[in-house]
C-alpha positions in Angstrom: -54.6 -18.1 -29.8 -57.8 -16.1 -29.9 -61.1 -17.2 -31.3 -60.8 -15.3 -34.5 -57.5 -17.0 -35.3 -59.1 -20.4 -34.6 -62.1 -19.6 -36.8 -59.7 -18.7 -39.6 -57.8 -22.0 -39.1 -61.0 -24.0 -39.2 -62.1 -22.2 -42.4 -58.7 -22.8 -44.1 -58.8 -26.5 -43.0 -62.2 -26.9 -44.7 -60.8 -25.4 -47.9 -57.7 -27.7 -47.7 -59.9 -30.7 -47.1 -62.0 -29.9 -50.1 -58.9 -29.8 -52.3 -57.5 -33.0 -50.7 -60.7 -34.9 -51.3 -60.1 -34.5 -55.1 -56.7 -36.2 -54.9 -56.6 -40.0 -55.1 -55.7 -41.7 -51.8 -55.0 -45.2 -50.6 -58.2 -47.1 -49.8 -57.4 -47.9 -46.2 -58.9 -47.2 -42.8 -56.3 -45.0 -41.2 -56.3 -46.1 -37.6 -53.8 -46.8 -34.9 -52.8 -50.4 -34.0 -55.6 -50.2 -31.4 -58.1 -49.3 -34.2 -58.5 -45.7 -33.0 -59.3 -43.5 -36.0 -56.7 -40.9 -37.1 -57.5 -37.7 -38.8 -55.7 -36.8 -42.0 -54.4 -33.5 -40.5 -54.2 -31.9 -37.0 -54.1 -28.2 -36.4 -54.2 -25.8 -33.4 -58.0 -26.3 -33.4 -57.5 -29.9 -32.1 -55.6 -28.7 -29.1 -57.4 -25.4 -28.4 -58.8 -26.8 -25.2 -55.3 -27.7 -23.9 -54.0 -25.5 -21.1 -50.2 -25.6 -21.4 -49.4 -25.0 -17.7 -52.0 -27.4 -16.3 -52.0 -30.1 -19.0 -48.5 -30.1 -20.5 -46.2 -28.0 -18.2 -42.5 -28.4 -17.7 -40.4 -31.6 -17.2 -40.0 -32.5 -13.6 -43.1 -30.5 -12.6 -46.7 -31.5 -12.0 -48.5 -33.1 -13.9 -45.3 -34.6 -15.3 -46.7 -35.0 -18.8 -43.2 -34.1 -20.2 -41.3 -36.4 -17.8 -40.6 -36.9 -14.1 -37.1 -35.3 -14.1 -36.2 -31.7 -14.8 -33.4 -32.5 -17.2 -34.5 -36.0 -18.3 -31.8 -37.6 -20.6 -29.7 -34.5 -20.7 -28.9 -35.3 -17.0 -28.9 -39.1 -17.1 -29.8 -41.7 -19.6 -32.4 -44.4 -19.0 -31.2 -47.7 -17.5 -30.4 -50.2 -20.2 -31.8 -53.4 -18.7 -31.8 -56.4 -20.9 -34.1 -59.3 -19.7 -31.9 -62.4 -19.3 -32.2 -65.8 -17.8 -32.0 -69.3 -19.2 -31.1 -72.9 -18.3 -28.9 -73.2 -15.1 -27.9 -70.4 -12.7 -24.3 -71.0 -13.9 -25.1 -70.2 -17.5 -27.3 -67.2 -16.7 -24.6 -65.9 -14.4 -22.2 -66.1 -17.3 -24.6 -64.1 -19.5 -24.9 -61.4 -16.8 -21.2 -60.9 -16.7 -21.2 -60.8 -20.5 -23.9 -58.1 -20.6 -22.3 -56.0 -17.9 -19.0 -56.2 -19.7 -20.7 -54.9 -22.9 -22.3 -51.8 -21.3 -25.6 -53.0 -19.7 -26.3 -50.8 -16.6 -28.8 -53.0 -14.8 -29.7 -56.7 -14.5 -33.1 -58.2 -15.2 -33.9 -61.8 -14.3 -36.1 -64.0 -16.4 -37.2 -67.1 -14.6 -38.4 -70.4 -16.1 -42.1 -71.5 -15.9 -41.8 -73.8 -12.9 -40.2 -70.9 -10.9 -42.9 -68.5 -12.0 -45.5 -71.0 -10.8 -43.8 -71.6 -7.5 -42.7 -75.1 -8.3 -39.4 -76.8 -7.7 -37.3 -78.3 -10.5 -38.1 -81.8 -9.2 -41.9 -81.2 -9.2 -43.7 -83.6 -11.5 -45.4 -80.7 -13.2 -42.0 -79.2 -14.0 -40.9 -82.0 -16.3 -39.8 -80.7 -19.6 -39.9 -77.0 -18.6 -36.9 -76.6 -16.3 -34.6 -73.8 -17.6 -36.4 -73.7 -21.0 -37.8 -70.1 -20.9 -35.7 -68.6 -18.1 -33.4 -69.6 -15.4 -34.4 -72.3 -12.9 -34.4 -71.3 -9.3 -35.5 -73.7 -6.6 -33.6 -72.6 -3.5 -31.1 -70.2 -2.0 -28.3 -72.4 -3.4 -29.4 -71.6 -7.0 -29.7 -67.9 -6.2 -26.2 -67.8 -4.7 -24.8 -69.2 -8.0 -27.0 -66.8 -10.1 -25.3 -63.8 -8.6 -21.8 -65.2 -8.1 -19.2 -62.5 -8.6 -21.8 -59.7 -8.8 -21.9 -57.3 -5.8 -25.6 -56.7 -5.3 -24.9 -53.5 -3.3 -23.5 -52.1 -6.5 -26.1 -53.1 -9.2 -29.8 -52.5 -9.8 -31.7 -55.7 -10.3 -35.1 -56.3 -11.7 -36.8 -59.6 -11.2 -39.9 -60.6 -13.2 -41.7 -62.8 -10.8 -45.3 -62.5 -9.4 -47.1 -65.3 -7.5 -43.9 -66.4 -5.6 -42.3 -62.9 -5.6 -42.0 -62.8 -1.8 -39.9 -66.0 -1.9 -37.6 -64.8 -4.6 -37.1 -61.5 -2.8 -36.2 -63.5 0.3 -33.6 -65.4 -1.7 -32.2 -62.1 -3.0 -32.0 -60.6 0.5 -30.2 -63.7 1.8 -27.6 -63.6 -1.0 -27.0 -59.9 -0.4 -26.6 -60.3 3.3 -24.1 -63.2 2.7 -22.1 -60.8 0.6 -22.1 -58.3 3.4 -24.5 -55.8 1.9 -26.9 -53.8 4.0 -30.6 -54.0 3.1 -30.8 -50.2 2.7 -28.1 -50.4 0.0 -30.1 -52.7 -2.3 -31.6 -51.2 -5.5 -34.0 -52.8 -7.9 -37.5 -53.9 -8.6 -39.5 -57.0 -8.2 -42.5 -57.3 -10.5 -44.9 -58.7 -7.9 -48.1 -57.7 -9.8 -50.6 -60.4 -9.1 -53.6 -58.5 -10.4 -52.4 -58.5 -13.9 -51.8 -62.3 -13.6 -55.6 -62.8 -13.0 -56.3 -60.4 -15.9 -53.8 -61.5 -18.5 -50.8 -63.8 -17.8 -52.5 -66.5 -15.7 -49.5 -67.3 -13.5 -51.1 -67.4 -10.0 -51.1 -69.6 -6.9 -53.5 -68.2 -4.3 -56.9 -66.4 -4.6 -56.9 -62.7 -5.1 -57.4 -61.6 -1.5 -54.6 -63.5 0.2 -52.3 -62.6 -2.8 -53.0 -58.9 -2.1 -52.2 -59.6 1.6 -48.8 -61.0 0.6 -48.1 -57.9 -1.6 -49.1 -55.5 1.2 -46.7 -57.4 3.5 -43.9 -56.8 1.0 -44.8 -53.1 0.8 -44.6 -52.8 4.6 -41.3 -54.7 4.8 -39.6 -52.8 2.0 -40.8 -49.5 3.2 -39.1 -50.1 6.6 -36.1 -52.2 5.6 -35.3 -51.5 1.9 -35.9 -47.9 1.2 -34.2 -48.0 -2.3 -36.1 -51.1 -3.4 -39.3 -51.0 -5.5 -41.6 -53.6 -4.0 -43.8 -53.8 -7.1 -43.7 -53.0 -10.8 -47.3 -52.6 -11.9 -47.3 -54.2 -15.3 -49.3 -53.3 -18.4 -46.8 -55.2 -20.5 -48.5 -58.6 -20.2 -52.0 -57.0 -20.6 -50.9 -55.7 -24.0 -49.2 -59.0 -24.9 -52.5 -60.7 -24.2 -54.1 -58.6 -27.0 -55.4 -55.4 -25.3 -55.5 -52.0 -27.0 -53.2 -49.2 -25.9 -56.0 -47.5 -23.9 -56.9 -50.8 -22.2 -53.2 -51.3 -21.3 -53.1 -47.8 -19.9 -56.4 -47.9 -18.0 -56.1 -51.5 -16.6 -52.5 -51.0 -15.5 -53.3 -47.8 -13.6 -56.5 -49.3 -12.1 -54.3 -52.1 -10.7 -51.9 -49.6 -9.4 -54.6 -47.6 -7.6 -55.9 -50.9 -6.1 -52.4 -51.6 -4.6 -52.2 -48.1 -3.3 -55.6 -48.4 -1.6 -54.5 -51.7 -0.1 -51.4 -50.0 1.3 -53.5 -47.2 2.8 -55.9 -49.7 4.3 -52.9 -51.5 6.0 -52.2 -48.2 7.7 -49.1 -47.2 5.7 -48.5 -43.5 5.0 -49.0 -43.1 1.2 -45.9 -40.8 1.1 -43.8 -43.6 2.7 -44.5 -46.3 0.1 -45.8 -44.6 -3.0 -42.4 -43.1 -4.1 -41.1 -46.7 -4.4 -43.9 -47.9 -6.7 -43.0 -48.4 -10.4 -44.7 -49.3 -13.6 -43.9 -51.5 -16.6 -45.4 -50.7 -20.0 -45.3 -52.3 -23.4 -43.9 -50.4 -26.4 -46.0 -51.6 -29.4 -45.9 -50.9 -33.1 -47.8 -47.7 -33.3 -45.1 -45.1 -32.7 -47.2 -42.0 -31.8 -49.9 -43.9 -29.9 -47.3 -45.4 -27.6 -45.7 -42.0 -26.9 -49.1 -40.5 -26.1 -49.8 -43.4 -23.8 -46.8 -42.8 -21.6 -47.5 -39.0 -21.4 -51.1 -39.7 -20.5 -50.1 -42.2 -17.9 -47.9 -39.7 -16.0 -50.6 -37.1 -16.1 -53.4 -39.3 -14.9 -51.3 -40.8 -12.1 -50.1 -37.4 -10.9 -53.6 -36.0 -10.7 -55.0 -39.0 -8.9 -52.2 -39.3 -6.4 -52.4 -35.6 -5.4 -56.1 -35.2 -5.7 -57.9 -38.5 -4.8 -55.3 -40.0 -2.5 -53.9 -36.8 -0.9 -50.2 -37.6 -1.4 -48.2 -34.5 -0.4 -44.7 -35.6 -1.4 -44.0 -34.7 -5.1 -42.2 -38.0 -5.5 -45.5 -39.8 -4.8 -47.0 -38.0 -7.8 -44.4 -39.2 -10.2 -45.1 -42.3 -12.3 -41.8 -44.0 -13.0 -41.8 -46.8 -15.5 -39.8 -49.5 -17.3 -40.5 -50.2 -21.0 -40.0 -53.4 -23.0 -40.5 -53.6 -26.7 -43.5 -55.7 -27.8 -42.7 -59.4 -27.8 -46.0 -60.1 -29.5 -45.0 -57.9 -32.4 -42.0 -60.1 -33.3 -42.4 -62.5 -36.2 -40.8 -65.9 -36.8 -41.0 -65.0 -40.5 -38.1 -62.8 -41.7 -36.8 -62.5 -38.2 -34.2 -59.9 -39.1 -37.1 -57.5 -39.6 -37.6 -57.6 -35.8 -34.4 -55.6 -35.4 -36.1 -52.7 -37.2 -39.4 -53.1 -35.3 -37.6 -53.1 -32.0 -35.6 -50.0 -32.8 -38.7 -48.0 -33.5 -40.5 -49.3 -30.4 -37.4 -48.5 -28.3 -37.4 -45.0 -29.8 -41.0 -44.5 -28.8 -40.2 -45.5 -25.2 -37.4 -43.0 -25.1 -39.5 -40.2 -26.6 -42.2 -41.1 -24.1 -39.8 -40.6 -21.2 -39.1 -44.1 -19.9 -36.7 -44.6 -16.9 -35.4 -48.0 -18.1 -35.7 -50.0 -21.3 -35.4 -53.6 -22.5 -35.1 -54.2 -26.2 -36.2 -57.6 -27.5 -33.9 -59.7 -29.6 -34.7 -60.7 -33.1 -34.8 -64.4 -32.5 -37.2 -64.5 -29.4 -40.1 -66.0 -31.3 -37.9 -68.9 -32.2 -36.0 -69.5 -28.9 -34.3 -67.8 -26.1 -32.0 -65.2 -27.6 -28.5 -65.9 -28.7 -25.6 -63.8 -27.5 -25.3 -62.1 -30.9 -29.0 -61.2 -30.9 -28.8 -59.9 -27.4 -25.8 -57.7 -28.3 -27.7 -56.2 -31.3 -30.6 -55.5 -29.0 -28.4 -53.7 -26.5 -26.5 -51.8 -29.3 -29.9 -50.6 -30.5 -30.4 -48.7 -27.3 -26.9 -47.4 -27.3 -27.4 -46.0 -30.9 -30.6 -44.3 -29.8 -28.8 -42.8 -26.8 -25.6 -41.6 -28.5 -26.0 -41.3 -32.2 -29.4 -39.9 -33.4 -29.8 -36.8 -31.3 -33.1 -37.6 -29.6 -31.6 -37.1 -26.1 -30.5 -33.6 -26.8 -33.8 -32.0 -25.8 -36.6 -33.0 -23.5 -39.9 -34.3 -24.8 -39.2 -33.0 -28.3 -42.7 -33.9 -29.6 -44.5 -31.7 -27.0 -46.8 -29.2 -28.7 -47.4 -31.4 -31.7 -51.0 -31.0 -32.6 -51.3 -34.7 -33.1 -49.4 -35.8 -30.0 -51.2 -33.5 -27.7 -54.6 -34.4 -29.1 -53.8 -38.1 -28.9 -52.5 -37.8 -25.3 -55.7 -36.0 -24.3 -57.9 -38.5 -26.0 -56.2 -41.4 -24.3 -56.6 -39.8 -20.9 -60.3 -39.3 -21.4 -60.8 -42.9 -22.6 -58.9 -44.3 -19.7 -61.0 -42.3 -17.3 -64.1 -43.8 -18.9 -62.7 -47.3 -18.1 -62.1 -46.3 -14.5 -65.8 -45.5 -14.2 -66.7 -48.9 -15.5 -64.3 -50.7 -13.1 -65.7 -48.6 -10.2 -69.2 -49.5 -11.2 -68.3 -53.2 -10.9 -67.0 -52.6 -7.3 -63.3 -52.3 -8.1 -60.5 -54.3 -9.6 -60.9 -57.6 -7.8 -64.7 -57.8 -8.3 -64.1 -56.9 -12.0 -61.6 -59.7 -12.3 -64.1 -62.2 -10.7 -66.8 -61.0 -13.1 -64.5 -61.6 -16.1 -64.6 -57.9 -17.2 -61.0 -57.5 -18.0 -60.7 -60.9 -19.7 -63.6 -60.2 -22.0 -62.4 -56.7 -23.0 -59.0 -58.0 -23.9 -60.4 -61.1 -25.7 -62.6 -58.8 -27.9 -59.7 -56.5 -28.7 -57.4 -59.4 -29.6 -60.1 -60.9 -31.8 -60.7 -57.6 -33.6 -57.0 -57.1 -34.3 -56.7 -60.6 -35.7 -59.6 -60.0 -38.0 -57.8 -56.8 -39.2 -54.7 -58.9 -40.0 -56.7 -61.6 -41.7 -58.4 -59.0 -44.0 -55.1 -57.2 -44.5 -56.6 -54.1 -42.9 -53.3 -54.1 -41.0 -50.1 -55.2 -42.7 -47.4 -57.1 -40.9 -44.4 -57.2 -43.2 -43.4 -60.8 -44.0 -46.5 -62.3 -42.5 -49.6 -61.2 -44.4 -47.8 -59.2 -47.1 -44.4 -59.1 -48.7 -44.1 -62.8 -47.9 -41.2 -64.9 -49.2 -42.1 -68.3 -50.4 -39.8 -71.1 -49.3 -38.1 -68.8 -46.8 -35.0 -70.2 -45.1 -34.3 -68.9 -41.6 -30.6 -68.7 -41.2 -29.9 -67.4 -37.7 -28.4 -69.3 -34.8 -30.9 -70.8 -32.3 -30.2 -71.3 -28.6 -31.1 -74.8 -27.6 -31.5 -75.8 -23.9 -30.1 -79.2 -23.2 -32.1 -81.9 -21.3 -29.1 -82.1 -19.0 -30.2 -78.8 -17.5 -33.2 -80.4 -15.8 -31.1 -83.3 -14.5 -28.5 -80.9 -13.1 -31.1 -78.8 -11.4 -32.9 -81.8 -9.9 -29.6 -83.1 -8.6 -28.6 -79.8 -7.0 -32.0 -79.7 -5.2 -31.6 -83.2 -4.0 -28.1 -82.3 -2.7 -29.6 -79.3 -0.8 -32.3 -81.4 0.7 -29.7 -84.0 1.8 -27.3 -81.5 3.4 -29.7 -79.1 5.2 -30.9 -79.2 8.8 -34.3 -81.0 8.4 -35.4 -79.9 11.9 -34.7 -76.3 11.0 -36.7 -76.7 7.8 -39.8 -77.9 9.7 -39.4 -75.2 12.4 -39.3 -72.4 9.8 -42.1 -73.8 7.8 -44.3 -74.1 10.9 -43.5 -70.5 11.7 -44.5 -69.5 8.2 -47.9 -71.2 8.4 -48.6 -69.6 11.8 -47.7 -66.2 10.4 -50.1 -66.8 7.5 -52.9 -67.8 10.0 -52.2 -65.0 12.4 -52.0 -62.3 9.7 -48.5 -61.1 10.7 -46.0 -60.0 8.2 -44.7 -62.9 6.2 -41.4 -61.5 5.0 -39.3 -62.2 8.1 -40.6 -65.8 8.2 -39.8 -66.3 4.5 -36.3 -65.0 5.0 -35.8 -67.5 7.9 -37.1 -70.3 5.6 -34.7 -69.2 2.9 -31.7 -69.2 5.2 -32.6 -72.8 6.2 -32.5 -73.7 2.5 -36.2 -74.4 2.4 -37.1 -74.7 -1.3 -39.4 -72.4 -3.3 -42.0 -75.1 -3.7 -42.0 -76.0 0.0 -42.7 -72.4 1.0 -45.4 -72.0 -1.6 -47.1 -75.2 -0.6 -47.0 -74.3 3.1 -48.9 -71.0 2.3 -51.3 -72.9 0.0 -52.3 -75.0 3.0 -53.6 -71.8 4.6 -54.7 -69.7 1.6 -55.9 -72.3 -0.8 -55.3 -72.4 -4.6 -57.1 -70.2 -7.1 -59.2 -71.5 -9.9 -60.4 -69.1 -12.5 -64.1 -69.1 -13.4 -64.9 -69.7 -17.1 -65.4 -66.5 -19.2 -67.4 -66.6 -22.4 
């Protein structure tokens, strides 16, 4: 479009704006969920600076703004991966078989809080939490039951675990080998993103530097032994759940990713050996267009940095692959059936943004772990998007939208501004230690809550369209206290039946490996096969690495 045409469009827009100003409008601040202002109308003038070939391009081609695969969903649908785990390994195993039977194409393991914190079911700090918010896993015996009847060589598995991720990966490897699987057959992802724990979710064990060492050990091991396994899923999801804006989620997640990449390079790994197995995990929040623009900007930023700054030569290293989960923090306990609608639109944003796999939240998750009926509705939501409404017929159908392209470009620029601030602080770990991320998120969350309190943002059923004396009439999943007793007893049985001498030998070898700075994964696998518990392995490393205490941030 030439300059004369653009001048004409600007003039016509001014004339239109003058007419529109005379028409009554709602007295609202029109902004995204992240409080970014939105213009009433977008035209070619807003994207005149965009170079189609360099900034948008074609699917499967640099800079991957339109998706990492040439045919996207015309070739293959995203993986429908429902997050599941509760109570005992037996009950979760039953749920996995149920989900696979009803069309789920990948498993995703939710662990309970003690497991996430690296504590056994019989730890005194685990009392009252065993199996409540996920499945309880304390040893290889639990993991064997969790995947009973499921051939790990034939499925893709995602595990949401961070501080003790190396131990859970060791459990998974041992189960697979007992089934006769080869390590190079295993497909899946382990979250393993400790930096976002310090930033947002607060489930850590060790200080940042030894935690980064463990992750780099896993990069090295998986690169050599498990070429189809993703050793990390760099997660913005929990950053957003903690209250960040969309741009903060985008920038902080990618900054974490670049920190892991730099750690791998510093270890001596070839970037093109490990980068193709890195994956990301993003939130899909309430603002439909903002979320789509976020995913498109993420791919473009990542591709340019990987090729330009880090010198990756393999195109697969330039591709940002990501999983999406709909926003748990957007679900409401009030009028919970409304969550079905919220989840559907959030899932659609993930699909239109080009996700590689997707989890849809269940309507009852603010009240309890989801019931089977709620889980089925959530899965059916994905299947309806995939097969009924036509959005998979063409690739990146919103490309070229004046609004979408303008918003994508704006998010990229704002993320780059955040990268400059983080670099000025000395990088991600110094920024964590200075409380930078924590303050940014806290301020964003406070601002959003103020908007809700003033009804600047409306949440249906919460601060508007409220039903007095509402009666919630949906089934609630209740975890029995017997779960904790059962898990403690199983662990006691394991301790009584294992070879105690072998336990001590493998734990001593693990401590020496930590002290000598050799790769921890082989020693963790040896411990696992000796039925050393999760807590015992974590405690052994804590003797060497210490325990992290977060400084106060005001």
